[in-house]
MARLUM-668483 format. One line per 3 residues: their letters; for each residue x, y, z of C-alpha. Coordinates in pm, 1 decimal. Each point is the difference from the previous one (the first is absolute). Layout:
N
a = X:Y:Z | ... .
//
This chain:
182
miy = 20.6:-1606.3:-809.1 | -40.4:-149.6:346.8 | 190.8:127.8:331.7 .
sdy = 324.7:-258.4:-71.9 | 29.3:150.1:-332.6 | -24.7:366.7:159.2 .
qql = 234.9:-109.8:251.2 | 249.0:-159.1:-264.8 | -30.1:343.4:-195.7 .
fdq = 163.8:176.7:296.3 | 289.6:-237.4:-9.8 | 44.1:40.6:-367.0 .
ils = -2.8:376.9:17.6 | 251.3:27.3:298.8 | 223.9:-298.9:-111.0 .
spp = 108.4:126.0:-352.7 | 110.2:349.4:-117.3 | -319.6:197.3:-62.2 .
vdd = -96.6:30.6:-383.6 | -375.1:99.2:22.9 | -140.3:336.7:131.3 .
pyt = -49.0:110.1:258.1 | 254.1:-257.3:159.8 | 285.0:167.6:-205.7 .
dpt = -55.3:286.0:274.5 | 163.0:-66.5:301.1 | -265.5:130.1:214.6 .
ywq = -251.1:-225.1:-155.7 | 233.0:-299.7:56.3 | 39.6:68.7:372.8 .
ytk = -354.9:48.3:33.0 | -42.0:-353.8:-139.5 | 257.9:-140.3:246.9 .
lnq = -158.1:162.4:298.9 | -346.8:-109.5:-111.9 | 115.0:-363.1:-42.9 .
vrm = 140.7:-4.6:360.4 | -352.4:167.8:100.0 | -184.9:-273.2:-156.9 .
krw = 196.4:-294.0:136.8 | -34.8:152.3:359.4 | -377.2:11.2:-30.5 .
dkq = -5.7:-337.7:-152.0 | 148.2:-123.7:329.5 | -198.8:232.5:243.9 .
lil = -355.7:105.9:-140.6 | -295.4:-78.8:213.0 | -331.2:15.2:-165.8 .
pke = -294.5:129.1:186.7 | -220.3:-293.5:102.2 | -315.9:193.4:-112.8 .
lae = 141.3:55.1:-365.5 | 142.1:-321.2:-18.9 | -339.9:-173.2:90.7 .
aik = -173.4:231.1:-239.0 | 235.2:-108.7:-289.1 | -31.2:-381.2:119.1 .
slt = -367.9:19.0:-22.2 | -36.2:110.2:-366.0 | -210.7:-225.0:-216.4 .
spq = 26.7:177.1:-341.7 | 316.4:-25.7:-199.8 | 203.9:327.1:-17.5 .
hwm = 305.8:80.3:-188.7 | 243.2:285.7:134.2 | 227.4:189.1:-237.5 .
iit = 262.6:170.6:180.5 | 175.1:285.0:-189.5 | 320.5:78.9:139.4 .
epw = 396.0:37.4:-70.0 | 300.4:-110.8:206.8 | 116.9:378.3:46.4 .
cgd = -317.7:109.2:188.4 | 53.7:30.4:360.9 | -387.1:-19.6:94.9 .
aah = -29.3:-341.5:-176.3 | 274.6:-156.9:190.8 | -215.0:47.0:308.8 .
iip = -324.5:-118.1:-183.0 | 53.1:-273.3:-229.1 | 87.7:-235.5:280.7 .
fli = -315.7:59.8:157.9 | -204.3:-61.9:-301.0 | 182.9:-312.0:-102.0 .
rla = -41.5:-150.3:347.0 | -390.6:106.2:-12.1 | -36.1:-163.1:-353.0 .
aln = 160.2:-320.9:127.7 | -301.1:-43.6:246.1 | -271.2:-101.5:-236.3 .
eli = 61.6:-212.7:-292.3 | -264.6:196.3:-177.2 | 218.4:290.2:-36.2 .
tya = 254.1:11.2:-277.6 | 237.2:287.4:-67.5 | 248.4:146.5:-257.5 .
iql = 263.9:274.5:50.8 | 24.9:235.8:-274.2 | 280.6:220.8:-57.6 .
rdr = -137.6:367.1:-11.3 | 262.7:103.4:-276.4 | -25.6:-305.5:-225.8 .
ppf = -255.7:-114.5:-242.5 | -293.1:-19.2:42.0 | 22.0:308.6:211.3 .
lin = -297.6:-46.0:192.1 | 55.7:288.6:239.0 | -139.6:210.0:-267.7 .
syl = -361.9:-116.0:94.9 | 80.6:53.4:372.4 | 135.9:337.7:35.4 .
tkg = 26.4:186.4:354.4 | -86.3:358.9:-79.9 | 150.0:-21.4:-330.8 .
sks = 307.8:-154.2:107.8 | 131.8:-385.6:-52.2 | 18.0:-12.0:398.0 .
ipk = 72.3:-358.8:112.8 | -39.9:-243.9:142.9 | -350.9:-102.7:-109.5 .
lvv = -225.2:-279.9:74.6 | -286.0:-60.3:-234.5 | -219.4:-269.0:105.8 .
rdq = -203.9:-148.1:-282.2 | -317.2:-239.3:22.5 | -16.7:-330.0:-196.7 .
ngs = -126.1:179.9:-306.1 | 320.2:230.5:10.6 | -210.9:314.0:111.8 .
dvf = 154.6:240.5:257.8 | -139.5:-47.6:350.9 | 243.1:259.4:136.9 .
cwg = 334.2:170.4:-33.1 | 205.3:73.4:312.8 | 353.2:194.2:13.8 .
prp = 240.5:131.4:-39.7 | 63.7:38.3:389.1 | -235.0:21.9:297.7 .
kaa = -174.3:304.2:73.2 | 196.9:100.4:323.4 | 321.4:-52.9:-194.5 .
qll = -150.7:230.6:-284.3 | -84.7:264.3:246.0 | 363.2:-12.7:149.0 .
vdh = 151.2:22.8:-340.3 | -249.3:299.0:-93.6 | 85.9:169.8:320.1 .
lka = 373.7:-45.8:-43.1 | -4.0:120.0:-342.8 | -184.4:324.1:74.0 .
sgl = 267.3:71.6:288.2 | 257.2:-8.8:-279.8 | 171.9:-317.8:154.4 .
gqd = 264.9:-160.8:-258.2 | -38.6:-309.4:-180.7 | 254.5:-190.6:223.8 .
dls = -146.4:114.0:310.9 | -366.3:-44.6:-133.0 | 83.6:-379.5:-67.5 .
tal = 169.8:-51.7:340.9 | -299.0:110.9:172.1 | -221.7:-210.0:-206.5 .
qqw = 223.4:-304.6:53.6 | -47.0:77.5:379.2 | -372.9:32.2:-55.9 .
ynq = -30.8:-337.8:-158.7 | 192.6:-152.6:254.3 | -180.8:113.7:301.3 .
dkg = -330.4:-54.5:-191.9 | 98.8:-378.3:-59.8 | -263.6:-15.2:-294.6 .
vsm = -294.8:68.7:249.4 | -141.9:288.0:-203.9 | 28.5:-171.0:-336.2 .
cqe = -159.6:-316.2:117.8 | -292.5:224.8:186.8 | -66.0:176.4:-329.6 .
llt = 7.3:-350.8:-192.7 | -246.7:-125.9:257.0 | -264.8:264.8:-90.1 .
yy = -44.2:-176.6:-323.9 | -67.1:-340.8:157.8 .
//
């Protein structure tokens, strides 16, 4: 699916009584509602670093980006808008958003320490070979999560702290990491 389809999926989930797991769980429904707001905010205000934008624009070989995600994923709400904006900078980049929990279950080939952590960006060349895989979150955000979990912080407080980190970072860490591949 493309980004507009992904956005419509949010609308579909939020506009009708949930019948599919995990959205029958009010917690996941609420995550999805929050993430829709977060993505809309990023779509309006995100700023791409000039150096990364120029690197993406200068690509001369086709790439296909697979973005593995789910609407309930908080990290994805802060990352997907940046990836979509980057892909739009070069007509040689195509992308597809794949849902983690639906066939073809591509996440099974891109596990993080054995878990199905998302979002994942899988960049492939014109032959379909993987060039690199990035995700599920910037290294600095992962260090924060690891530290907070080790300190025994509860999930709600951890989510709040991570949300604050993303708001303060403004996509800079993720973009710097992606730049190392270009």
